N, C-alpha and C positions, 0 to 999 in steps of 0.2 A: 790432641785436644782442640786445636784450632779448627780442624775439619769437622769434628763433632759439633763444635759451637756454631759453625756456619750452617750445618744441616738443620740444627734446631731452630735457628733464627729465620731460615728461608720462608716457612709458611707465614710468619708474621709480616715479612716484607710484602709477600703476595697479597695478604689481606689488606695492607695499607694501600697497595696499588689499586685494588678493586674499589676502594672508597675514595680515590683521588678525584678531584674535580674534572680532570681531563678524561678519565675513564668513564665517569658518570655522564659527561656530556656526549662522548662518542656513543655510549649505549643508548642514550635518549634519542640521538639523531638516527641511529639504525632502527630503533623501535618505531619512531615516527614515520620514517620512510616506508617500513614494512606495513604500518597501519594504513597509510594512504593506498598502497598497492592492494592490500587485502580488501579494503572497502570497495575499490573500483572493480576488483575481480568478483566480489560478491554481487555487485549491481548487475554484472553481465550474466552470471550463472544462476541468479536467484530463481527465475521461472523454469529453469531446466530441471527435469526429474533427476533425483539422486542416482537412479540406476543408469543414467546416461553420463554421469560424471565420474572421474577417477577417484573422487573422494566425496564424503558427505558434506553438505553445506554447513553443518554445525562445526566442522573443522575450521571454518573461517569465522562464524558468528561469535562463538564464545571467546576466541582470542581477541577479536576486534573489541568486544565489550570490555574485556579485562585490561587490555593495553590502553584503550581510550580513557577509562576511569583511572588507571594507574598513573598515566601521564598527567591527567588533569589535577589529581590530588597531590602530585609530587612537588608542585610549585605554588607558593603563596600568590604570586602575581597572576599565575594562570587561573587559579580559583577565583580571584577577584575580577576576572574578565566577565564573568556572568553576573548579571543583576538579578539575583534570586527573588527580589521583591516583585519583579514583573511576572514571574512564572510560579510563584509559591503556591497559588491556588491549584494549578494544574498538577503539580507534584503531589500535593496532599490528596487530591481526588484520585489520581492514578494508583497510588499506593494503598489508599483506603479501599478502593475497589478491588485491588489485588488480594488483600487479606480478607475482605468480605467473601470473595469467591471461594477462597480456601476454607474459611471457617464455616460458611454456609454449606459447603460440600460435605463437611464432616457430619452434618445433621441430616442431610437429605439424600446423599449419594448411596446407591445400593451396593457399590463396591468401592471402599475407601482407597484401596491400592490403585485401582484404575483411575479414580478421580484425581489422586495426587499426581499420577503420571501424566494425565491429560492436562492438568493445571500447569504443571511445570513446562510442558512442551507447547501447549496451545496458547497459554496466556503469559506465564512468567517470562519466557524467552522473548516475546515481543516487548514486554515492559522493560526488560534489560536492554534491548535494542533501542528503545526510546531514550533511556538514560544515557546509553553510549552515544547516540546521535546528538543528544543535548550538549555534551562536553566535547564533541569531536573537533569542532573548529578551533576553540581555544587551545586544545591539546596539540593540534597540528601547527597552529600559528606560533607557538612558543619556539619551535625549531625552524619553521618555514614562515617567517612573517610576511613574505610576499604572496603567500597562498591566501588571497582574499576570499570572502564569502562567495563573491560572484564567480571567481575562477574555479573554486572547488565545486560549487553547485553545477557549473557548466560541465565539468568532467563527469560528475555523477549522472547527469542527464544523458551525456554521450554514451556512457557505458550501459545505461539502461536501454538505450536505443539500439545497442549492438545486436540484441536478439531479434528485433524487428528487421534489421538489415540482413541478418543471416536467413531469416524466414523468406524474405523477398528473393534473395539469391537462390535459395533452395527451390522456391516456386518456379523461378525462371529455368532452373536446371530440369525440373520435372516436365515443364512444358516443352523444352527442347528435346527431351528424351522420349516423351509419350505423345506429343502432338496435340495435347489439350490441357486446359487449365484445371488444376485440382482444387475446385472450390471447397471450402470448409475443411480442408485437411491441414494438419500441422504435424511436423515431425520433430522439431527442436524443442517444443513444449508439449505438455501432456494432452491438452485439448484446446478447443477454440476459446473457451472462457478465459483461460490463462493468457492467451495471446491478446484477446480483446482488452483485458484488464491492463496489460502492459502498454498497449497502444494508447488507451484512453488516458492513462496516467501521464505519459510523456506528452501527448497532444495537448492536454490541459495546460501544462507549463509553456509549451511553445505558443499556443494561441494567446495566452495572457501576455507573453513577451511581445509578440507581433502587434497586438492591439495597443499595448502601452506605447510602443514605438510610433504607431500610426496616430493615436489620439493625443498622447501627452508628450511625445518626443522624449521618452525616458527609456533606458535600457538597463538590463541587469546581466543577462547571459552574455558571455564573451564569444559570441558567434555572429558572423555577418548575416544580414537579413536574407540574402539569397540562400545561404546555407540552411537557415531556419525554414525558409520556404520549401526547400528540397526535402528536409526532414518531415515537414507537415504533409507534403504530397505523398511521400512514401508511407506515412502512417495511414492516410486515407485509402491508399491502394491496399495496404495490408488489411484494413477493416473490411474492404469489399471482398478480399480473398478469403478471409476466415468466416465471413457470412454470419455474423452474430447480430441479431436484431437489437438487443439491449445495448450492445456496444455502439450501434449507430445512434440510438437515442441519447446515450451518454455524450457522444461527440457533439450533437446538436445542442444539448443542454450546456456543455462547456462553452460553446460559441456564444450563446446569448447571455449567459450569466456573466461571463467576462466582459462582454460588450456593455451590458447595463451597468455593471459596477464601475467601469472606467468612465462611462458617459456621465454618471451621476457625480463622479469625483470633481470634475471641472467642466461645467457646461458654459460655454461662451458663445456669443453670436457669431464670432469669427470662425468658429469651428462647426457651425451648423451644417455647412456644405460637406465638410470632410466627414463628419459624423454620419450624415445621411447617406453619403456614398458608401461608407464602410457597412452601414446597416443593409443597404441594397445588396452589397456583395455577400454578406452573411446569409441573407435570405436565399440568394441564388445557390450558394454552396449547400445550405441546408436542404433546399429543394432537390438538388442533384443527389445528395446522400439519401434522402428519403425515397426518391424515385428508384435509385439503384437497389436499395433494400427491398422495395416493393416488387420490383421486377425479378430479382434473383431469389427471393424467399417467398414461396407461395403460401406460407403459413399465415401471412397477413390477411388473406382473402376471407378466411372463415373464423377470424379471431373471436368475434362476439358470440357466435353460435357455439363455438367450441368451449368458450369460457363458461357459458351458461350450463352446458351439459356437464362440464367437469366440476362445477361448484359442489355438488353433492354426489360425486362419483363414489360408488361403494368400494370397500376395501378389497373386494374380489376383482376389481378392475385392473387393467394393466398399468394404471398409475402406481399401484402399490405392489402388485405381483407382476413383475416384468417377465416372469418365466412363462406362465400360462394363464394370465389374467384376461378377462373379457375386455373387449374394446367397445366403449359406449358409443352411441350414435348421437350426433348433434341435431339441432333443429331442422337441418336441411336433409336429414336422413343419411348423411355420410359418416363414415368412421371418424371419430373425434381425433384431432391432431394431439399428439402426446404433449408437446410443449405448451400449446394454447390451453388445453383443457386441464391437464394435470397440474400446471402451475396454479391455476385457480383453485383446484382442490387442495393442494398443499398449503396455500395461503389460508384457506378456510379452516382446515383441520389444525394447522399450526397454531393459530391464535386461540382456537378452542382448547388445545392442549395447555397453552400458557394460562388460560383462565382456570383450567382444571387443576393445574399444578403451579400455583402462584409463587411458590418458593423454589421452583425448579427441581432438577434431579442431580445437580452437581456437574462439574466439567466432565465431558465424555464425548468421544468421537462417535458420530452417527447416533446422536441422542434421539433424533426424530424417529428413526426406525425402532430403537430400543423401547421407547415409550409406547409407540403404537402396538408393537408386539406384546408388551406387558399388559396394556389395557384391554386389548381385544383377544388375547390368548390365541393369536393367529401367527404362527411362525412362517407362514407363506409370504408374509410381507417382507419384501427384500429391497425396497427403495431406501438408499442410505441416508438421505437428508432431504430437507424441504425446499432447497434451492433459494432460501431467503436467509441472509446472514443475521438479521435482527431477530427473526423467529427462532433460529437455532440458538442464539445467545440467550433468548428469553426462556426457552425450554430448559437450558442448562442452569441458568443463574437466576431465573425468576423475575418478577416485576421490579424488585429493588436492583437487580443486576442491570436491567434495561435502563432504569433511571440513572444509575451510576455511569453507564456508558454514554448516555446522552448528555449528562452534566460535563463529562470529560470533553466531549466534542464541542459543547458550547464554550467551555473554557479556552480551548484551542482556537475556536472561531473568534472569540472576543480578543485574544492576543493579536491575531491577524488583523482584525478590524481596527483595533487601537493603533497598531503600527502603521496601517494603511492611511489612517486619517492624520497621523502626527508626523509624517515626513518620511518614515522608513517604508515607502510605498510598495516597492516591488516585492520585498520579502514578506511584508504583511499580506499583500494580495495573493502571493503564492500559497501561503499558509491558509488563508481564508478559503480560497477556491478549492484547494486540495482537501480540506476538511469537509466542505459541503459535498464535493464530488464523491468522496469515499462513502459518506453517509447515504447519499442517493443510491449508490451501487449496492449497499447492503439491503435496500428495499426490493431489489430484483435479482440479486445473486448471492450465493453463499461465499462471501469473501472475508468473514470474520474468523479466519482460520489459516493455518499453514503460512506459506510464503506471502499470501495477500496481506495478512495482518502484520507480518514481520516487516515487509517493505513499507507499509503505511506508518508503522510506529517509528522506524528508523528515520524516514524522511520527515515525519512530523516533529520528532525530537530535534533533528538537524535544523529545521526551519524555526522552531520555537527558540532553540539556542541562538540562532542568528538574530532573531528579534530582541533577545535579551543581552546581546553582546555589547560590552562597553568598548570604547575606542582603545586601540592597542597602545601600550606603553612599552618603553624600552626596559626589558627585564635584565636586571643585574645578574651576572653569572656568579655563582657561589665559588668561593675560594677557600 
């Protein structure tokens, strides 16, 4: 009888141990440690194609979101760390836009099942990453209070930079093996655009940090200035190697926008010489970047004539039929360059499609090609997208969708500007510049999709959460 009694009571004791304070604390500590490792691993592998990885990126993304939100909501003090009054507008806008995209799709999408699938993968997942990034730091600091915003963000930047470092080492290996530089080739990422996006994102933060140290004597990233300088030089070298024109423009834009922002923040006579010296340095660097791009990329030479020829390029041209389309001639009588002329044509046709379908066609991959084929009844059109993120977003979600996206960006921009002006300068500046930079890139590249949007939403959520973070308090352990 005693043995039977012991066996019956054993599960009850186990259940009590599972809810004991010590067990809960140990579980939270383990989950938080795994969360930090998973976020850093994701930052490193994000731009790498899934077929080159031993597992799908979603195997990290969804657990990160679930664990971050679970840890955040499991403690009252942790929840109180976020000042929701500062970010309420952005939260309302992002979820209103999320449900609008879904509901609008039910009315306009030609294939409801495909629309829901695209909505969940192309939009809902980035939104969940935004929410995960928002609560990430307070969730981590509950277990690791020494993990400050500056330390964690420094780790994130370092792991994002890891792909750039690997690409440079790979380029060096290829040069040693073959005896020449492999311009415009990438092996660790899918294409040059992905590498350029990665480089510009990291470079924007590094430039802002270096200029803040030079102009205002303030720092945020926990890296020495020589280390940041080395990372910046490696990014510039990587930009030259991948040979992307729009990436070069983005770097120059980051340089001057950061400089102007910091200069306006605190202009004093004593800093005129320093400010002027830094401006001269920026002009020299920009001139060198522009010269390098001009010399290594011959497409600049005929940009204007190619763009004019491509503005009204027919759908039978190789802009839309890459298999056997005709090649238009530019004003100089030369074959039109695909990038110069076809981008102009895509820009023209893309906005015409938005005007023709102001409600959009619902979330859908390769919406540009689908609408062109449907409207022209020409299945020979095989160009997948328009190369412009904002145009693709408008074709899918209509004019209201574009307005909602712009309002969301303005809301994030305002949070950054407010914190920048009110003393939380570095985090506010990072958020402000990152928001502006991403928007500018949507005007020249198709980055409102896949890992581009996922990275942006996680980092934006993280920065917004840092801006809304209240000072840490000693959290009482439950007993």
